[in-house]
C-alpha positions in Angstrom: 86.7 112.5 96.9 85.4 113.7 93.6 84.3 111.2 91.0 82.9 112.3 87.4 80.6 110.1 85.9 81.7 109.9 82.2 80.5 107.0 80.7 78.6 107.0 77.3 75.2 105.8 77.1 71.9 106.1 74.6 68.7 107.2 75.2 65.4 105.2 75.3 64.0 106.0 72.1 60.5 107.1 71.4 60.1 107.2 75.5 59.4 110.5 77.8 57.5 111.5 80.9 54.8 113.1 78.9 54.2 109.6 76.8 54.6 107.5 80.3 52.4 109.2 82.1 49.6 108.6 79.1 50.2 104.9 79.4 51.2 104.2 83.1 48.8 102.1 84.7 49.6 103.0 88.2 49.6 106.6 89.5 52.3 109.1 88.3 53.9 111.7 90.4 55.9 114.6 88.1 57.9 117.0 90.1 61.3 119.2 88.8 63.7 116.3 90.7 61.9 113.1 89.6 58.9 111.1 88.4 57.5 108.6 91.0 55.8 105.6 89.8 53.2 104.1 92.3 51.5 101.1 91.1 47.4 100.1 91.7 45.9 98.6 94.0 48.7 99.0 96.9 46.7 97.8 100.4 46.6 100.3 103.1 49.1 99.9 105.7 51.1 98.0 104.0 54.7 98.4 102.9 56.3 98.0 99.6 59.7 98.0 97.8 61.5 100.8 96.1 63.6 101.2 92.6 65.8 103.5 92.7 66.2 104.3 88.7 69.0 106.5 87.3 69.5 107.0 83.9 73.1 108.6 82.8 71.6 111.3 80.9 68.7 112.1 83.6 66.1 110.7 81.9 63.5 109.8 84.0 60.6 109.1 81.6 62.4 106.2 80.1 63.6 104.6 83.8 60.0 104.8 84.4 58.8 103.3 81.1 61.4 100.6 81.9 60.2 100.0 85.8 56.5 100.3 84.9 55.9 96.6 83.7 58.0 95.1 86.8 56.1 97.9 89.6 52.7 96.4 88.7 53.9 92.8 88.7 55.4 93.0 91.7 54.0 96.1 93.3 56.7 98.2 93.5 57.2 101.9 93.8 59.7 103.4 91.2 61.9 106.7 92.0 63.5 107.7 88.6 65.7 110.9 88.8 65.8 113.7 86.9 68.3 115.9 88.0 71.0 112.6 88.1 73.0 112.2 85.1 76.6 112.4 83.6 78.9 114.9 84.0 78.6 115.5 87.6 80.1 115.2 90.7 78.8 111.7 91.9 78.8 112.4 95.8 77.1 115.6 95.9 74.6 114.6 93.3 73.8 111.1 95.4 73.4 113.0 98.6 70.9 115.1 97.0 69.2 112.2 95.7 69.1 110.9 98.9 68.1 113.8 100.8 65.0 113.6 98.6 64.6 109.9 99.2 64.9 110.6 103.3 62.7 114.0 103.2 60.4 113.4 100.4 59.7 109.5 99.5 60.4 107.5 102.6 58.0 110.0 104.6 55.6 110.3 102.1 55.0 107.2 100.9 54.5 103.5 102.2 58.2 102.3 101.3 59.7 99.3 102.6 63.2 100.6 103.9 64.3 97.0 104.2 63.8 97.0 100.4 65.4 99.6 98.6 67.0 99.1 95.5 69.2 100.9 93.1 69.0 100.5 89.2 70.6 102.3 86.3 72.0 101.7 82.9 75.6 102.8 82.3 76.4 106.0 84.1 73.3 105.1 86.1 74.6 101.8 86.8 77.5 103.4 88.8 75.8 105.6 90.4 73.8 102.7 91.9 76.8 100.8 92.9 77.9 104.5 94.7 74.9 104.4 96.2 74.9 100.8 97.5 78.5 102.2 98.7 77.9 105.3 100.3 74.7 104.6 101.8 74.9 101.3 103.2 71.6 101.6 105.4 69.6 102.2 102.6 69.9 100.2 99.5 70.0 96.7 100.3 70.4 96.0 96.4 71.2 96.6 92.8 70.4 95.9 89.6 73.1 97.2 86.9 73.0 97.3 83.0 76.2 97.7 81.2 78.0 99.8 83.6 81.1 99.1 85.8 82.3 100.2 90.2 84.3 102.9 89.9 87.7 102.4 90.5 88.2 104.4 93.2 85.7 101.9 95.2 88.5 99.5 94.5 91.0 101.5 96.3 88.9 101.2 99.5 87.5 98.1 99.2 87.8 96.8 103.0 84.6 99.3 103.5 82.4 97.6 101.2 79.5 97.0 102.5 78.5 92.9 103.2 75.8 91.0 102.5 73.5 92.5 99.8 72.7 91.5 96.4 72.8 92.4 92.8 71.9 91.7 89.6 74.1 92.4 86.4 72.8 92.7 82.6 76.2 91.8 80.6 76.6 92.3 77.3 79.3 90.0 75.9 80.2 92.9 73.2 79.8 95.8 76.0 83.2 97.4 76.6 82.2 97.1 80.2 81.8 93.6 79.9 85.1 92.5 81.0 85.0 95.0 84.0 81.4 94.0 85.4 82.9 90.6 86.0 85.0 91.4 88.0 83.1 93.8 89.9 81.1 90.6 90.4 84.1 88.8 92.2 84.5 91.8 94.5 80.8 91.8 95.6 80.8 88.2 95.8 84.3 88.6 97.9 81.9 90.9 100.6 79.2 88.3 100.7 76.8 89.6 98.1 74.4 87.3 96.6 74.6 87.9 92.6 72.6 87.0 89.4 74.6 87.0 86.0 71.8 87.9 83.0 73.4 88.7 79.7 72.2 89.9 76.2 72.8 90.8 72.6 73.7 94.1 71.8 76.8 95.5 73.1 76.4 98.8 75.5 72.4 99.6 75.6 69.9 98.7 78.2 68.9 94.9 78.0 65.5 94.0 76.7 62.8 93.8 78.8 63.0 90.0 79.1 66.1 90.8 80.9 64.9 93.2 83.7 61.8 91.0 84.2 64.2 88.4 85.2 66.3 90.1 87.4 63.0 91.3 89.3 61.8 88.3 89.5 65.6 87.1 91.1 64.8 90.0 93.5 62.0 89.3 94.2 62.5 85.8 95.6 65.6 86.8 97.3 63.8 90.0 99.5 61.4 87.2 100.5 63.6 84.5 101.8 
């Protein structure tokens, strides 16, 4: 099975890994494959949720900037991939990503493996859905921004994982809006609990308040 990501995307304006490092309140770990954000004041011997953030252009600095506020609010660790982007064989790309998570992140940092969420914008959201489908033992939730589930997964819907959680950040003028509605219905058919949050502006990264609402909802779900 070979799936190539071809969705359109826009970059975060004025955001880069370098600028993120200067403004971060927690600790930043920069590597050739990813940027990791570790919020301040984590307690010893305690485990924390992990957000796996995917951007369609590999702009990890953008995703760190987007998630930093809620990383501090909820004490979530954020892993933003540099290697993931549109135009790749998603199966290979996700396998490489998971190898990093299992061998370098989960083993070295205080990650609660029962609370790992994949989040992405556009093609990054499609990749997040792919992670949840292909690695259900790893991913318990998704937060997706103006994207669709790849049509391939509809052809094998009987294999879809059950009972996870999803937040959809959707814009009525986005060309993926109706597909996102169908995706929500598919997940709910498989026992997923979902949250739908709308914003104006079309195919773009949702406003910060939408991410705040998504994070607050997921935090409640994780702590039930």
